[in-house]
SEMAR-600335 format. One record per residue (C-alpha): residue in one letter; x, y, z. Coordinates in steps of 0.25 Angstrom, whole numbers, padded with zeros to 4 digits, always signed. Layout:
residues N
aXYZ ...
This chain:
residues 134
m+0000+0000+0000 q+0005+0014-0004 r+0005+0025+0005 a-0002+0038+0002 h+0007+0049+0000 p+0004+0062+0007 p-0001+0073-0002 t+0011+0082-0007 a+0011+0096-0005 p+0011+0105-0018 d+0025+0105-0024 e+0032+0118-0019 s+0039+0120-0033 l+0026+0120-0040 l+0020+0130-0030 n+0032+0139-0032 e+0031+0138-0047 s+0017+0141-0047 a+0019+0153-0038 m+0030+0158-0047 q+0021+0157-0059 l+0010+0165-0052 e+0021+0176-0049 k+0025+0176-0064 v+0010+0178-0067 d+0009+0189-0057 m+0021+0196-0062 v+0016+0196-0076 m+0002+0201-0072 e+0009+0212-0064 q+0016+0217-0077 l+0004+0217-0085 k+0000+0230-0079 y+0011+0237-0086 i+0007+0233-0100 s-0004+0238-0109 n-0017+0231-0112 e-0013+0229-0126 q+0000+0222-0121 k-0008+0214-0111 a-0018+0209-0122 t-0006+0205-0131 l+0000+0197-0119 l-0013+0191-0116 g-0016+0187-0130 d-0002+0181-0131 l-0004+0173-0118 f-0018+0169-0123 v-0013+0163-0136 d-0002+0156-0128 v-0012+0150-0119 c-0022+0146-0130 r-0010+0139-0138 g-0007+0131-0125 q-0022+0127-0124 g-0022+0123-0139 v-0031+0134-0143 s-0028+0143-0155 v-0030+0158-0154 k-0025+0169-0162 k-0016+0180-0156 g-0024+0192-0154 f-0036+0184-0148 i-0036+0192-0134 e-0036+0206-0141 l-0047+0201-0150 s-0055+0196-0139 l-0053+0209-0131 t-0057+0217-0143 s-0070+0209-0145 m-0074+0210-0131 k-0072+0225-0131 r-0080+0226-0143 l-0091+0218-0137 k-0091+0227-0125 e-0091+0240-0133 g-0103+0235-0141 g-0110+0232-0128 r-0110+0217-0130 r-0107+0205-0121 n-0093+0199-0121 i-0097+0188-0130 v-0082+0184-0132 y-0082+0180-0117 d-0096+0174-0118 l-0091+0165-0130 v-0078+0160-0123 r-0086+0158-0110 g-0096+0150-0117 v-0086+0141-0124 g-0077+0140-0112 t-0087+0137-0101 t-0092+0123-0099 s-0107+0121-0098 k-0113+0118-0084 d-0113+0103-0087 g-0098+0103-0092 s-0101+0097-0105 r-0098+0108-0115 p-0095+0123-0116 s-0106+0132-0112 f-0106+0137-0127 p-0105+0124-0135 v-0095+0124-0146 d-0100+0112-0153 r-0114+0117-0158 m-0122+0129-0161 p-0120+0141-0158 m-0105+0139-0159 g-0105+0137-0174 l-0114+0149-0176 l-0105+0157-0167 e-0092+0153-0174 y-0098+0156-0188 v-0102+0170-0183 t-0089+0174-0176 k-0081+0169-0188 f-0089+0176-0198 f-0087+0190-0190 a-0072+0186-0187 e-0069+0185-0202 e-0065+0199-0207 s-0070+0197-0221 t-0084+0193-0216 s-0084+0204-0206 k-0082+0214-0216 v-0093+0209-0225 w-0102+0209-0212 q-0099+0223-0209 k-0102+0227-0223 l-0116+0220-0222 i-0120+0227-0209 c-0114+0240-0214 i-0104+0242-0203 
């Protein structure tokens, strides 16, 4: 019969390493107050692209700036932040845990994809603007 080993305390070297990592993050955060919002957005965008690549997700450089511009335009137009609503719906799991709150495998996802792609294309956007006389 084997004897049970007493629970071990957390490895001190891991705790020290974790504390050092937090200190580094705090140092970076402290320095952020000395750079402009544009520089912060560039840094955030680069970090976001790096994290996405690490997760196997493809995202184009400039996504953060484009997202911010979109949200500002919605706010200026008196509209809800549907950018947030979309990512929350797709990123949140339903109460029963079986699927995203906004299902990606059926309608209205196809319709949403079609409409957003239509307006994201510059050539169709110009045609649309002419049609509605903007």
